[in-house]
C-alpha positions as CSV (number, residue, x, y, z in Angstrom):
1,M,-21.5,58.1,18.0
2,L,-24.0,60.9,18.7
3,G,-26.4,59.5,16.1
4,W,-26.2,56.0,17.5
5,L,-27.0,57.3,21.0
6,L,-29.9,59.3,19.7
7,L,-31.4,56.4,17.7
8,S,-30.9,54.0,20.6
9,T,-32.7,56.4,23.0
10,V,-35.6,56.8,20.6
11,F,-35.8,53.1,20.0
12,L,-35.8,52.2,23.7
13,L,-38.3,54.9,24.7
14,S,-40.7,54.1,21.9
15,R,-40.7,50.4,22.8
16,L,-41.2,51.1,26.5
17,A,-44.0,53.5,25.8
18,G,-45.9,51.9,23.0
19,S,-45.2,48.2,22.4
20,G,-48.5,47.1,24.1
21,S,-50.6,49.8,22.4
22,I,-49.1,48.8,19.0
23,V,-50.4,45.3,19.4
24,Q,-53.7,46.4,20.7
25,L,-54.4,48.9,18.0
26,T,-53.3,46.6,15.2
27,S,-55.3,43.7,16.6
28,E,-58.4,45.8,17.0
29,T,-58.1,46.8,13.3
30,D,-57.2,43.4,11.8
31,I,-58.9,40.9,14.0
32,L,-62.6,40.4,13.4
33,S,-63.3,37.4,15.7
34,S,-64.9,38.2,19.1
35,R,-63.7,35.0,20.8
36,Q,-61.2,35.7,23.6
37,F,-59.0,32.6,22.9
38,E,-58.6,33.4,19.2
39,R,-58.0,37.0,20.0
40,Q,-55.1,36.1,22.4
41,Q,-53.6,33.8,19.8
42,A,-53.7,36.5,17.2
43,Q,-52.1,38.9,19.6
44,Q,-49.3,36.5,20.3
45,A,-48.8,35.8,16.6
46,L,-48.6,39.6,16.0
47,Q,-46.1,40.1,18.8
48,K,-43.9,37.3,17.4
49,R,-44.1,38.8,13.9
50,L,-43.2,42.3,15.1
51,G,-40.5,40.9,17.4
52,L,-42.2,42.3,20.5
53,N,-42.2,38.9,22.3
54,L,-38.5,39.2,23.0
55,P,-37.0,41.1,26.0
56,L,-36.3,44.7,25.2
57,F,-32.6,45.0,26.2
58,Y,-29.7,42.8,27.1
59,L,-30.7,42.8,30.8
60,S,-33.9,43.5,32.7
61,V,-34.6,44.4,36.3
62,A,-37.6,42.9,38.1
63,P,-38.7,42.2,41.6
64,H,-37.2,39.0,43.1
65,P,-39.7,36.1,42.9
66,S,-39.0,35.1,46.5
67,Y,-38.5,38.4,48.2
68,G,-41.0,40.5,46.3
69,P,-40.4,44.2,45.7
70,W,-37.9,44.5,48.5
71,L,-35.1,42.9,46.4
72,L,-34.5,43.4,42.7
73,A,-33.3,40.6,40.4
74,V,-31.2,41.4,37.4
75,R,-31.6,38.9,34.5
76,W,-29.2,38.8,31.5
77,H,-30.8,38.0,28.2
78,G,-27.8,37.9,25.9
79,Q,-28.2,38.7,22.3
80,H,-31.8,37.4,22.3
81,N,-33.5,40.8,22.7
82,Q,-35.2,43.4,20.6
83,Y,-32.5,46.0,20.8
84,H,-29.8,43.7,19.6
85,Q,-31.8,42.5,16.6
86,W,-32.7,46.1,15.7
87,L,-29.1,47.2,16.0
88,W,-27.9,44.2,13.9
89,Q,-30.4,45.1,11.2
90,L,-29.5,48.8,11.4
91,A,-25.8,47.9,10.8
92,A,-26.9,46.0,7.7
93,G,-28.8,49.0,6.4
94,N,-32.2,47.5,7.2
95,L,-34.6,49.9,9.1
96,G,-37.3,47.3,9.5
97,S,-40.9,47.3,8.3
98,S,-43.8,49.6,8.9
99,Y,-46.4,48.6,11.4
100,R,-49.2,49.9,9.3
101,D,-48.7,48.2,6.0
102,G,-45.6,46.0,6.4
103,R,-43.6,47.7,3.7
104,P,-39.8,48.3,4.2
105,V,-39.1,51.6,5.9
106,T,-36.3,52.3,3.3
107,A,-38.8,52.0,0.5
108,I,-41.3,54.3,2.3
109,I,-38.5,56.9,2.9
110,S,-37.2,56.7,-0.6
111,E,-40.7,57.6,-1.9
112,A,-41.1,60.6,0.4
113,L,-37.5,61.9,0.5
114,P,-37.4,63.4,-3.1
115,N,-40.4,65.7,-2.3
116,T,-38.6,66.9,0.9
117,L,-35.4,67.5,-1.0
118,R,-37.2,69.6,-3.6
119,L,-38.4,71.7,-0.6
120,T,-35.4,71.9,1.7
121,L,-32.5,72.1,-0.8
122,P,-33.8,75.3,-2.6
123,A,-34.6,76.7,0.9
124,A,-31.0,76.0,2.1
125,V,-29.3,77.4,-1.0
126,G,-31.7,80.4,-1.1
127,S,-31.2,81.1,2.7
128,V,-27.4,81.3,2.4
129,A,-27.5,83.3,-0.8
130,L,-30.1,85.8,0.4
131,A,-28.4,86.2,3.8
132,L,-25.0,87.0,2.2
133,W,-26.5,89.4,-0.4
134,L,-28.7,91.2,2.2
135,G,-25.9,91.3,4.8
136,L,-23.4,92.8,2.4
137,R,-25.8,95.4,1.2
138,L,-26.7,96.4,4.8
139,A,-23.1,96.8,5.6
140,R,-22.6,99.3,2.8
141,R,-25.9,101.1,2.8
142,R,-26.7,102.0,6.4
143,W,-29.5,104.4,5.9
144,W,-32.1,101.6,5.5
145,R,-30.5,99.2,7.9
146,P,-32.7,99.9,10.9
147,W,-35.9,99.2,9.0
148,V,-34.6,95.9,7.5
149,L,-33.1,94.8,10.8
150,S,-36.4,95.5,12.6
151,L,-38.3,93.4,10.0
152,C,-35.7,90.6,10.5
153,V,-36.2,90.6,14.2
154,A,-39.9,90.4,13.8
155,L,-39.7,87.5,11.3
156,D,-37.1,85.7,13.4
157,A,-39.5,85.7,16.3
158,A,-42.5,84.5,14.3
159,P,-43.2,80.7,14.4
160,L,-43.1,78.8,11.2
161,F,-46.7,77.7,11.3
162,L,-47.9,81.3,11.6
163,V,-45.8,82.4,8.6
164,S,-47.0,79.5,6.5
165,T,-50.6,80.0,7.4
166,A,-50.3,83.8,6.7
167,L,-48.9,83.1,3.2
168,L,-51.6,80.5,2.6
169,L,-54.4,82.9,3.5
170,L,-52.9,85.8,1.6
171,L,-51.6,84.3,-1.6
172,A,-53.6,81.1,-2.0
173,N,-57.0,82.3,-0.9
174,P,-59.8,82.9,-3.5
175,D,-61.1,85.7,-1.2
176,A,-57.7,87.4,-1.2
177,L,-55.0,86.7,-3.9
178,P,-55.4,83.3,-5.5
179,L,-51.9,83.4,-7.0
180,F,-50.7,79.9,-5.9
181,P,-52.2,76.5,-5.2
182,A,-53.3,76.0,-1.6
183,Y,-52.1,72.4,-1.1
184,G,-50.9,69.2,-2.8
185,L,-48.9,68.5,-5.9
186,P,-50.0,67.7,-9.5
187,E,-50.3,64.2,-10.8
188,P,-46.9,62.7,-11.8
189,A,-46.2,62.8,-15.5
190,G,-44.5,59.4,-15.9
191,A,-40.8,58.7,-15.6
192,E,-38.9,61.9,-15.0
193,S,-35.8,63.0,-13.2
194,L,-35.6,64.8,-9.9
195,W,-34.7,68.1,-11.8
196,E,-37.6,67.7,-14.3
197,S,-40.1,66.9,-11.6
198,G,-38.9,69.8,-9.4
199,T,-39.1,72.3,-12.3
200,R,-42.7,71.1,-13.2
201,N,-43.7,71.4,-9.5
202,L,-42.0,74.8,-9.0
203,Y,-45.4,76.5,-9.0
204,Y,-46.6,74.3,-6.1
205,Y,-43.4,74.7,-4.1
206,T,-43.3,78.5,-4.2
207,L,-45.2,79.1,-1.0
208,P,-43.7,76.2,1.1
209,V,-40.1,77.3,0.1
210,S,-41.0,81.0,0.8
211,S,-42.2,80.0,4.3
212,L,-38.9,78.3,5.1
213,L,-36.9,81.3,3.7
214,L,-38.9,83.8,5.8
215,V,-38.0,82.0,9.0
216,T,-34.4,81.1,8.3
217,V,-33.0,84.1,6.5
218,P,-33.6,86.8,9.2
219,G,-31.5,85.0,11.8
220,L,-28.7,84.5,9.4
221,V,-28.8,88.2,8.4
222,L,-28.8,89.4,12.0
223,Q,-25.8,87.3,12.8
224,L,-23.9,88.3,9.6
225,V,-24.6,92.0,10.0
226,A,-23.4,91.9,13.7
227,A,-20.2,90.1,12.7
228,L,-19.5,92.5,9.8
229,G,-20.0,95.4,12.2
230,R,-17.5,94.0,14.7
231,E,-14.9,93.5,12.0
232,A,-15.4,96.9,10.4
233,G,-13.4,98.7,13.1
234,S,-10.4,96.3,13.1
235,Q,-6.9,97.5,12.3
236,Y,-6.6,95.4,9.2
237,V,-9.6,97.2,7.7
238,I,-8.0,100.6,8.4
239,T,-4.8,99.4,6.7
240,A,-6.6,98.0,3.7
241,R,-8.4,101.3,3.2
242,A,-5.1,103.2,3.6
243,K,-3.8,101.2,0.7
244,G,-6.5,102.7,-1.5
245,L,-9.0,99.8,-1.6
246,S,-12.6,100.6,-2.0
247,D,-15.2,99.8,0.6
248,K,-16.6,97.0,-1.6
249,Q,-13.1,95.4,-2.0
250,V,-12.4,95.7,1.7
251,L,-15.8,94.3,2.6
252,R,-15.7,91.3,0.3
253,G,-12.0,90.6,0.3
254,H,-11.1,91.1,3.9
255,V,-14.0,91.6,6.3
256,L,-16.4,88.9,5.0
257,R,-14.0,86.0,5.5
258,N,-13.3,86.9,9.1
259,A,-17.0,87.7,9.8
260,A,-18.0,84.3,8.2
261,L,-16.8,82.2,11.2
262,P,-19.9,82.8,13.4
263,F,-22.1,82.8,10.3
264,I,-20.8,79.3,9.5
265,T,-21.7,78.2,13.0
266,L,-25.3,79.0,12.3
267,L,-25.1,77.1,9.0
268,T,-24.4,73.9,11.0
269,D,-28.0,74.0,12.3
270,L,-29.5,75.1,9.0
271,L,-30.1,71.8,7.3
272,P,-31.5,69.9,10.4
273,A,-33.7,73.0,11.1
274,L,-35.0,72.9,7.6
275,L,-35.8,69.2,7.9
276,A,-37.6,69.9,11.1
277,G,-39.5,72.8,9.5
278,A,-40.5,70.5,6.7
279,V,-42.7,68.7,9.1
280,V,-44.8,71.8,9.7
281,V,-44.8,73.1,6.1
282,E,-45.7,69.7,4.5
283,V,-48.6,69.3,6.9
284,I,-49.9,72.8,6.2
285,F,-49.6,72.5,2.5
286,A,-50.4,68.8,2.3
287,L,-47.1,67.9,0.6
288,P,-46.3,64.1,0.4
289,G,-42.8,64.4,1.9
290,M,-40.8,63.3,4.9
291,G,-42.3,65.8,7.2
292,R,-45.9,64.6,6.6
293,L,-44.7,61.0,6.8
294,L,-43.2,61.5,10.2
295,A,-46.3,63.3,11.4
296,E,-48.4,60.4,10.4
297,A,-46.0,58.0,11.9
298,V,-46.2,59.7,15.3
299,A,-50.0,59.8,15.1
300,T,-50.3,56.1,14.2
301,R,-47.4,55.0,16.5
302,D,-45.5,53.6,13.5
303,Y,-42.2,53.6,15.3
304,P,-40.0,51.9,12.6
305,V,-40.9,54.8,10.2
306,L,-40.3,57.3,13.0
307,L,-36.8,55.8,13.7
308,G,-36.0,56.0,10.0
309,G,-36.9,59.7,10.0
310,V,-34.7,60.3,13.1
311,A,-31.9,58.5,11.4
312,L,-32.3,60.8,8.4
313,V,-32.2,63.9,10.7
314,A,-29.0,62.5,12.4
315,A,-27.4,62.0,9.0
316,A,-28.3,65.5,8.0
317,R,-26.6,66.7,11.2
318,L,-23.4,64.8,10.4
319,V,-23.4,66.3,6.9
320,S,-23.8,69.7,8.4
321,Y,-20.8,69.2,10.7
322,W,-18.7,68.1,7.7
323,L,-19.7,71.1,5.6
324,A,-19.0,73.4,8.5
325,D,-15.5,71.9,8.9
326,V,-14.8,72.5,5.2
327,L,-16.1,76.1,5.4
328,Y,-14.1,76.8,8.5
329,A,-10.9,75.7,6.7
330,W,-11.8,78.0,3.8
331,A,-12.5,81.0,6.1
332,D,-9.5,80.5,8.5
333,P,-6.2,79.5,6.8
334,R,-4.8,78.8,10.3
335,L,-7.0,75.7,10.4
336,R,-5.5,74.4,7.1
337,R,-2.0,74.9,8.4
338,Q,-2.8,73.1,11.6
339,A,-4.3,70.2,9.7
340,T,-1.2,69.9,7.5
341,S,1.5,70.6,10.0
342,P,3.7,67.6,11.2
343,A,2.5,68.0,14.8
344,H,-1.1,67.2,13.7
345,A,-0.2,64.6,11.1
């Protein structure tokens, strides 16, 4: 429901803001004739091909033809409108065609999505693993906690483009340390799987993935350390230690599961945040992924491609909610008992 509202809002706003400019930009690029009559005919044909000649929504409000602007007339257009056709195509899995080259949006996204997955999936797994490892170590070894937490606060406040640019200038600069490539990917080596391509391109993805890790891990670590600190003084921790359990056993077997609940809440926003961060990283490092595709779609007003990207982000949000529900049930057994009890059946 939330995804449908988001997509509908983006669709209506984009058509209200840019339908005329789309026709004008495309006609100025494709139409070479200078005669006004042929130009108008070509614009009308282009509007019909893109479906922009139809009313935008099911109803429209306009000044009354007899009373002028003092009275508004509401006209019902039925199903013969742009929104209904777009919604019908979306229900059938058709995201439309690009305004730039006429290719299906699903084909364009399927070409760019693997490169983004090679960037965001390692960053997501690495963020969770590094946050858990560092948070547990900070909970046990407190003498270096202030220094690490201060660094996490500084990195958490730093914008992604600044972190990416700093890594680019420090580790991919011939005048500094030319350890990694500055931009792009190598030429494809024929038919290969996603894993084989990702392994071959690991050298090129090191700096982009590191950029995402440096801006996502600090926030997770700060939240986890704070939650572990709150749970450390609970009565069940004192009881567990009185039974002879070591600090490591108490921390991993008892404290971590209770402290994981606010940590899981942050994980709900992790995957959509990484997809949003991919826009910045792929533009800076010139990676041919979804982020760069959406940036080009915004610059060229290619709204069908932009709507496809928004649909992908909405799907990532739904997947994040589902994963959060699964993790909540693992961390809190009371949720599993509520789900299986007769009152909730």
